ZAFISE-83700 format. One record per residue: residue in one letter; x, y, z of N, C-alpha, C, O in turn. Coordinates in steps of 0.2 Angstrom, whole numbers, plus 5000, padded with zeros to 4 digits. Layout:
REM residues N
AXYZXYZXYZXYZ/...
This chain:
REM residues 97
X549055305421548255315422548055365416548455415414/X547455345413547255395408546555425411546255395416/X546355475407545655505409545155485403545355485397/X544555475406544055465401543455505403543255515408/X543155535397542655585398541955545396541855525391/X541455545401540855515400540355575399540255605404/X540055575393539455625392538855585392538655545388/X538455595398537855555399537255605398537155655401/X536755575394536155615392535555585396535555525396/X535155625399534555605403534055575398534055595392/X533655535400533055505396532455535399532455585403/X531855505397531255535399531155525407531455475410/X530855565410530655565417531255565421531255535427/X531855595419532455595422532455635429532755615434/X532055685429531955725435531755685441532055685447/X531255645440530955595445531455545447531555525452/X531755515441532255465442532855485446533155455450/X533155545444533655575448533555585455533955565459/X532955605457532755615464532755545467532955545473/X532455495464532455435467533155395469533155365474/X533555415464534255375465534855425467535355395467/X534655485469535155535471535655505477536255505476/X535355485482535655465488536155405486536755405488/X535855355483536355295480536855315476537455295476/X536755365471537255385466537755425470538355415468/X537655465475538155495479538555445483539155455483/X538255395485538655345489539055305484539655295486/X538855295478539255255473539855305472540455275471/X539755365471540355415469540855415475541455415474/X540555415481541055415487541455355487542055355489/X541155295486541455235486542055225481542555195482/X541955265475542455265470542755325469542955345463/X542855365474543055435474543755435471543955495467/X544155385471544855385469544855385461545355405458/X544255365458544155365451543955425448544055445442/X543555465452543155525449543655585449543755615455/X543855615444544255675444543755735444543955785447/X543155725441542655775441541955745439541955695435/X541455765442540755745440540255795442540355835447/X539755805438539255855439538755855434538855825428/X538155885435537555885431537755935425538055985426/X537355925420537355965414536655995414536155955415/X536556065413535956095413535856135406536256155403/X535156145405535056185399534956255401535056275407/X534756305396534656375398534156385403534156445406/X533656345404533156355409533356325416532956325421/X533956295417534256265423533956195424534056165429/X533656165419533456095420533956045418534456055414/X534055995422534555945421534455905414533855895412/X534955895410534955865404535455805403535455775399/X535855805408536355745408536855765414536755795418/X537455725413537955735417538655725414538655695408/X539155755416539855745414540255715419540255745425/X540555665417541055625422541755625419541755605413/X542255635423542955625420543255575425543355585431/X543355515423543555455426544355445425544555445419/X544655435430545355415429545455335430545255305435/X545755305425545755225426546355205421546655245417/X546555145422547055115418546855115410547255115406/X546255095409546055085402545255105402544955105407/X544955105396544255115395543855065398543355085401/X544055005398543654955401543554965409543054955412/X544154985412544054995419543655055421543255055426/X543755105417543355165418542555155417542155175421/X542455115412541755095411541455045417540855055418/X541855005419541654965425541455005431540954995434/X541755065432541555115437540955145436540455145440/X540755165430540155195428539555145427539055165429/X539755085425539155035424538755025430538155005429/X539055025436538755015442538355075445538055075451/X538455135442538155195445537455185445537155165440/X537155205450536355205451536055245445535455225444/X536355295443536055335437535955285431535555305426/X536455245430536455195425535955145426535455125422/X535955105432535555055433534855075435534355035434/X534755135437534055165438533755195432533155225432/X534055195426533755225420533755305419533455325415/X534155335423534155405423534455425416534255475412/X535055395414535455415408535155365402535155305403/X534955395397534755365391535355345386535255295383/X535855385386536455365382537055395386537055445389/X537555355384538255375387538755375381538855325378/X539155425380539655425376540355435380540355475384/X540855395378541455395382542055405377542055375371/X542455455378543055465374543655475379543555495385/X544255455377544855465380544955545380544855575375/X545155575386545255645387545955655388546255625393/X546255695384547055705384547155785385547155815380/X547155805391547155875392547855905390548355875390/X547855965387548456005385548556065388549156095388/X548056085392548156145397547756135403547256105403/X548056165408547656165414547956115420548456085418/X547656115425547956075431547956005430548355965433/X547555975425547555905424548155885419548255825418/X548455925415548855915410549455865412549555815408/X549755865418550255825419550155765424550555735427/X549455745424549255685428549555625425549455575427/
């Protein structure tokens, strides 16, 4: 299994959209909990949400993207852009996964 880092940036009106889709988004993450190594919001210096960081464990990038593509924050328009890169830890608890 490989790790993939998804750097998701919020779009306009994301605060309202996050609130609208939060319950569904948490349910989605729970349904796919075996794929999420880590997930959480990104905030600016004022504490406002600006995006999310997801670390997904999957066989390949296509499988990792399949998990994220159905996320209510994707389908509900919270995130305006998503960058995905393979993550290869060299230090820390994830190193030997």
